[in-house]
C-alpha positions in Angstrom: 106.4 84.8 112.0 104.1 87.1 114.1 100.8 86.6 112.3 100.4 82.8 112.9 101.5 83.3 116.5 98.9 86.0 117.1 96.2 84.0 115.5 96.7 81.4 118.2 95.8 84.0 120.8 92.2 84.6 119.6 89.8 85.8 122.3 92.3 88.0 124.1 91.2 91.1 122.2 94.0 93.7 122.0 97.4 92.3 122.9 100.1 94.4 124.7 103.5 94.6 123.1 106.7 94.8 125.0 106.7 98.5 124.3 103.3 98.9 125.9 101.5 99.7 122.6 98.5 97.6 121.5 98.3 95.2 118.6 95.1 94.5 116.8 93.4 91.1 117.0 94.5 88.9 114.1 92.3 86.0 113.0 93.1 83.4 110.4 90.0 83.0 108.3 91.3 81.3 105.1 89.2 81.1 101.9 89.2 77.7 100.3 92.2 77.4 98.0 91.7 74.0 96.3 92.9 72.6 93.0 90.3 74.6 91.0 91.3 77.9 92.5 95.0 77.1 92.0 94.4 76.3 88.4 92.4 79.5 87.8 95.1 81.5 89.5 97.8 80.0 87.3 95.6 80.7 84.2 95.3 84.3 85.4 99.1 84.6 85.8 99.7 83.2 82.3 97.1 85.5 80.7 98.3 88.7 82.4 101.9 88.3 83.3 103.9 85.3 82.1 102.6 82.7 79.6 105.3 80.2 80.8 104.4 80.5 84.5 104.5 77.3 86.5 103.5 78.4 90.0 101.3 81.0 91.8 103.8 82.4 94.2 104.7 86.1 94.4 107.6 88.1 95.9 105.9 91.0 97.7 107.2 94.4 96.7 104.1 96.4 97.4 101.1 96.7 99.7 97.9 98.0 98.2 95.1 99.3 100.5 91.4 99.0 99.5 87.9 99.5 100.8 84.9 97.2 100.1 82.7 100.2 99.2 79.8 98.9 101.2 78.6 95.8 103.0 80.1 94.1 106.1 82.4 91.4 107.0 79.9 88.6 106.1 79.4 90.0 102.6 83.1 90.5 102.1 83.8 86.9 102.9 80.9 85.9 100.5 82.5 88.0 97.8 86.0 86.5 98.0 85.1 82.9 98.7 83.9 81.6 95.3 86.7 80.4 93.0 85.2 82.0 89.9 84.3 85.6 89.2 80.5 86.1 89.3 78.7 87.1 86.1 77.8 90.5 87.7 81.4 91.6 87.5 81.3 92.4 83.8 83.9 95.1 84.3 86.5 92.4 85.1 85.3 89.5 82.8 87.9 90.5 80.2 90.6 89.6 82.7 89.7 86.0 83.2 87.6 83.6 85.3 89.5 83.9 88.6 87.5 85.5 91.3 88.7 88.6 93.1 90.4 88.1 96.5 92.7 89.8 99.0 95.2 88.7 101.6 93.7 90.6 104.5 90.4 92.1 105.5 90.2 94.7 108.3 86.8 95.0 110.0 85.5 98.3 111.4 86.7 97.5 114.9 90.2 97.0 113.7 90.2 93.2 113.8 92.5 91.8 111.0 91.4 88.7 109.2 93.9 86.8 107.1 92.3 85.1 104.1 95.3 83.6 102.3 99.0 83.1 102.2 100.6 86.5 101.6 103.1 84.9 99.2 100.3 83.6 97.0 98.8 85.7 94.2 95.4 87.3 94.9 93.4 89.2 92.3 92.9 92.6 93.7 94.8 95.2 91.6 95.2 95.2 87.8 98.8 95.2 86.5 100.4 94.6 90.0 98.9 91.4 91.4 102.1 89.6 90.6 104.0 91.4 93.3 101.3 93.0 95.6 99.8 92.1 99.0 96.2 93.4 99.3 94.5 94.8 102.4 90.7 95.3 102.2 88.9 97.5 104.7 85.1 97.2 105.4 83.7 100.6 104.5 83.5 103.1 101.7 82.3 106.6 100.8 79.1 106.4 102.8 80.9 104.8 105.8 84.4 106.3 106.1 87.1 104.0 107.5 87.5 104.2 111.2 90.4 105.2 113.5 90.6 101.5 114.6 91.0 100.5 111.0 93.7 103.1 110.5 95.7 101.8 113.5 95.2 98.2 112.3 96.4 99.1 108.8 99.5 100.8 110.2 100.3 97.9 112.4 99.8 95.4 109.5 101.8 97.3 106.9 104.7 97.7 109.4 104.5 94.0 110.2 104.5 93.0 106.6 107.4 95.3 105.8 109.4 93.9 108.6 108.9 90.4 107.5 109.2 91.0 103.8 112.3 93.3 103.2 111.4 93.3 99.5 108.4 95.6 100.1 109.3 99.1 99.0 105.9 100.6 98.1 102.6 101.4 99.8 99.7 102.7 97.7 96.0 103.1 97.8 94.0 101.3 95.1 93.2 104.7 93.6 96.9 105.3 93.0 97.7 102.1 91.1 97.5 103.8 87.7 100.7 105.7 88.5 102.6 102.5 87.8 101.5 102.1 84.2 104.6 102.0 82.1 106.9 101.3 85.0 109.0 98.2 85.5 106.5 97.1 88.2 103.5 97.2 85.8 102.8 93.9 84.0 99.6 93.7 81.9 99.4 91.6 78.7 95.7 92.2 78.1 95.3 95.3 76.0 93.1 98.0 77.4 92.5 96.2 80.7 92.2 99.0 83.3 89.5 100.4 85.6 89.3 103.6 87.5 89.3 103.4 91.3 88.7 105.8 94.2 89.5 103.6 97.2 90.5 104.2 100.0 91.0 107.9 99.2 93.8 110.4 99.6 92.9 111.4 103.2 93.1 107.8 104.5 96.4 107.2 102.7 97.9 110.5 104.0 97.0 109.5 107.6 98.3 106.0 107.1 101.6 107.2 105.7 102.0 109.7 108.5 102.1 106.7 110.9 104.7 104.9 108.8 107.2 107.5 107.9 110.1 105.6 109.3 109.6 102.8 106.8 110.1 105.2 103.8 107.8 103.3 101.6 107.3 104.9 98.2 103.9 105.8 96.6 105.0 105.9 93.0 107.7 104.3 90.8 
């Protein structure tokens, strides 16, 4: 697997591939995933997807791209680290006690941080968590995502698609509602849905332009 290998090469900055292109720096920065978080994740899966679930593993079929909206790398880690959803997230309280999380965070310089096993469920997109890998980008409407982040996202999506042949979709968080009513949508909590704008149509159009050869779909 490429990501663990790359994470051993920290401190070398951009790494040259055999084709002469550059790869972003990849850093393993795992959030704690102890018994409490495992139990909360399983509770979440049983509430939303499968009452008989016995594990927290996923088969990735989709990559969902997000932005943090504001803040920086430190505040992003602080957001995702706690096991339980904070009381200020009243918009998500109906969906259970598990805190939000993501598999990857991309900083503004293009550095990729891997927070958790990409085959373990993270809470980042309603209705699709059971099969979606999440990529969070530091930035938002007042701080548009950078060219370095665009390049890093393209590299990461390509890497994920190469290592997980089951991945057939690439969407922005703002596009997830398209999947309501499809076979990929699983949501047992009635009325549980929130509107999203991240990371925006422009960023996703630019990202898809770099990944045309993968033929990843943006709707069911």
